[in-house]
C-alpha positions as a printed NumPy array, in Angstrom:
array([[ 89.223,  82.43 ,  45.392],
       [ 92.181,  84.068,  45.886],
       [ 93.016,  85.217,  49.628],
       [ 95.24 ,  88.685,  50.126],
       [ 97.411,  90.029,  52.656],
       [ 97.048,  92.964,  54.18 ],
       [ 99.279,  95.706,  53.109],
       [101.233,  96.099,  56.537],
       [101.5  ,  92.377,  56.625],
       [102.99 ,  92.437,  52.787],
       [105.339,  95.813,  54.289],
       [106.548,  94.373,  57.786],
       [108.378,  91.95 ,  55.385],
       [110.444,  94.899,  53.479],
       [111.603,  96.96 ,  56.505],
       [115.381,  96.83 ,  57.695],
       [115.614,  95.036,  60.474],
       [117.633,  97.543,  63.199],
       [118.598,  97.198,  66.806],
       [117.963, 100.343,  69.082],
       [120.919, 102.101,  71.067],
       [120.68 , 104.276,  74.502],
       [124.295, 106.141,  74.428],
       [124.608, 107.553,  77.921],
       [125.065, 105.323,  80.37 ],
       [124.7  , 102.385,  77.835],
       [127.169, 102.905,  75.196],
       [128.439, 105.396,  77.317],
       [129.787, 104.659,  80.823],
       [129.08 , 108.6  ,  82.191],
       [129.665, 106.464,  85.269],
       [132.469, 109.836,  85.615],
       [130.245, 113.241,  84.288],
       [126.514, 111.792,  85.64 ],
       [127.177, 113.682,  88.292],
       [126.335, 117.476,  85.867],
       [122.919, 116.286,  85.114],
       [121.7  , 114.001,  88.105],
       [120.351, 115.768,  90.75 ],
       [120.586, 112.511,  93.078],
       [124.127, 111.957,  91.957],
       [125.866, 112.943,  95.789],
       [128.318, 115.149,  93.275],
       [125.736, 117.408,  91.634],
       [126.434, 120.5  ,  92.187],
       [123.558, 122.149,  89.731],
       [122.084, 121.254,  85.68 ],
       [125.307, 121.555,  83.882],
       [124.837, 120.41 ,  79.793],
       [127.15 , 122.194,  78.677],
       [130.044, 120.253,  80.919],
       [128.818, 116.831,  81.122],
       [128.314, 117.259,  76.375],
       [131.952, 118.92 ,  76.506],
       [133.391, 116.101,  79.595],
       [131.069, 113.42 ,  76.919],
       [133.228, 114.051,  74.253],
       [136.427, 111.35 ,  76.119],
       [134.197, 109.09 ,  78.346],
       [135.164, 105.528,  77.932],
       [133.116, 102.696,  76.15 ],
       [130.295, 100.381,  78.791],
       [132.118,  96.67 ,  78.831],
       [131.589,  94.893,  75.848],
       [128.466,  97.474,  74.251],
       [131.233,  98.331,  70.739],
       [131.955,  94.259,  70.329],
       [127.583,  93.814,  71.317],
       [126.806,  96.743,  68.43 ],
       [129.122,  95.468,  66.331],
       [127.936,  91.865,  65.918],
       [124.379,  93.11 ,  65.055],
       [126.148,  94.819,  62.333],
       [128.124,  92.291,  60.888],
       [125.154,  89.787,  61.215],
       [123.217,  92.659,  59.262],
       [120.852,  94.138,  61.919],
       [121.17 ,  97.943,  61.525],
       [122.373, 100.175,  64.763],
       [119.631, 103.005,  65.536],
       [121.583, 104.927,  67.82 ],
       [118.122, 106.733,  69.398],
       [119.241, 110.327,  72.624],
       [117.678, 112.631,  74.645],
       [120.862, 114.331,  73.979],
       [120.071, 117.292,  72.418],
       [120.681, 117.298,  68.418],
       [123.064, 120.759,  69.027],
       [125.915, 118.375,  70.76 ],
       [126.01 , 115.312,  67.362],
       [129.084, 116.527,  66.266],
       [130.099, 114.976,  69.625],
       [128.241, 112.173,  69.522],
       [129.11 , 111.346,  65.594],
       [132.697, 111.794,  67.072],
       [133.089, 109.353,  70.255],
       [130.712, 107.284,  68.053],
       [134.211, 106.927,  65.602],
       [136.339, 106.912,  67.955],
       [135.233, 103.613,  69.109],
       [134.283, 101.754,  66.22 ],
       [130.629, 101.949,  66.959],
       [128.597, 101.435,  63.744],
       [125.319, 103.312,  63.558],
       [122.909, 103.355,  60.756],
       [121.302, 106.536,  62.193],
       [120.886, 109.076,  65.062],
       [117.702, 110.595,  66.629],
       [118.47 , 112.678,  68.522],
       [116.81 , 115.362,  71.046],
       [115.603, 118.575,  68.83 ],
       [117.151, 121.716,  70.512],
       [114.59 , 123.28 ,  72.301],
       [112.734, 120.326,  72.955],
       [112.573, 119.7  ,  77.105],
       [110.329, 116.558,  77.1  ],
       [110.148, 114.209,  79.709],
       [113.229, 111.766,  77.981],
       [110.803, 108.736,  77.35 ],
       [108.369, 111.142,  75.821],
       [110.965, 112.314,  73.631],
       [111.938, 107.902,  72.777],
       [108.311, 107.754,  72.351],
       [108.293, 110.106,  69.188],
       [111.428, 108.43 ,  67.292],
       [110.469, 105.018,  67.964],
       [106.985, 105.503,  66.965],
       [108.778, 106.94 ,  63.804],
       [110.78 , 104.13 ,  63.445],
       [108.478, 101.124,  63.557],
       [107.228, 103.013,  59.825],
       [110.665, 102.141,  58.251],
       [112.396,  99.303,  60.678],
       [111.393,  96.398,  62.305],
       [113.286,  97.073,  65.928],
       [114.55 ,  93.865,  66.693],
       [115.58 ,  94.634,  70.157],
       [116.757,  97.258,  72.559],
       [119.346,  98.732,  74.816],
       [118.813, 100.861,  77.695],
       [119.745, 101.818,  81.051],
       [116.575, 103.522,  82.248],
       [113.968, 101.713,  83.113],
       [111.075, 103.901,  82.369],
       [112.516, 104.043,  78.829],
       [112.888,  99.499,  78.369],
       [109.191,  99.316,  80.204],
       [107.282, 101.383,  77.251],
       [109.476,  99.808,  74.695],
       [108.93 ,  96.433,  75.977],
       [105.162,  97.678,  76.881],
       [104.371,  99.851,  74.055],
       [105.928,  98.388,  71.219],
       [106.715,  95.089,  72.331],
       [110.702,  95.305,  71.184],
       [112.608,  93.307,  73.145],
       [114.993,  94.906,  75.044],
       [117.778,  95.311,  77.823],
       [117.97 ,  96.882,  80.285],
       [121.58 ,  98.255,  80.878],
       [122.345,  98.574,  85.036],
       [123.018, 101.849,  86.949],
       [121.028, 103.878,  85.711],
       [120.78 , 107.601,  88.15 ],
       [117.745, 109.612,  88.154]])
């Protein structure tokens, strides 16, 4: 008598390991520009996404984050960017990642015209990614997204402090 593993168990072995990275507030230090999009910020004068994204082109990386991403990459683990930024700003993000020498195998962004909450956008991206990748870790500053990644996908997640709603 022979036994066979379920196809899904065998398929797991073939999936490439990957780490999910949020951008704003996680890889990128948005402290000086978040007032453009965070209603709770004392300097907030109204939602201004174009100003936020224009300013984001030159913001610094958060301390230690590029080095951490490079360590994952050097160990053979892919870095996947999953951001709620609109895809219309993809070229800004690619330039910023290149400037900071942050290796990214894949970038998943909010579709242009998608105004759903960030957690819903990212949930859909992660659901798709789990079909192809073994997601071994994630980094995010939004506590709602951290909870979703841990509870719904059982992904070990580092919560980066400093999220501003």
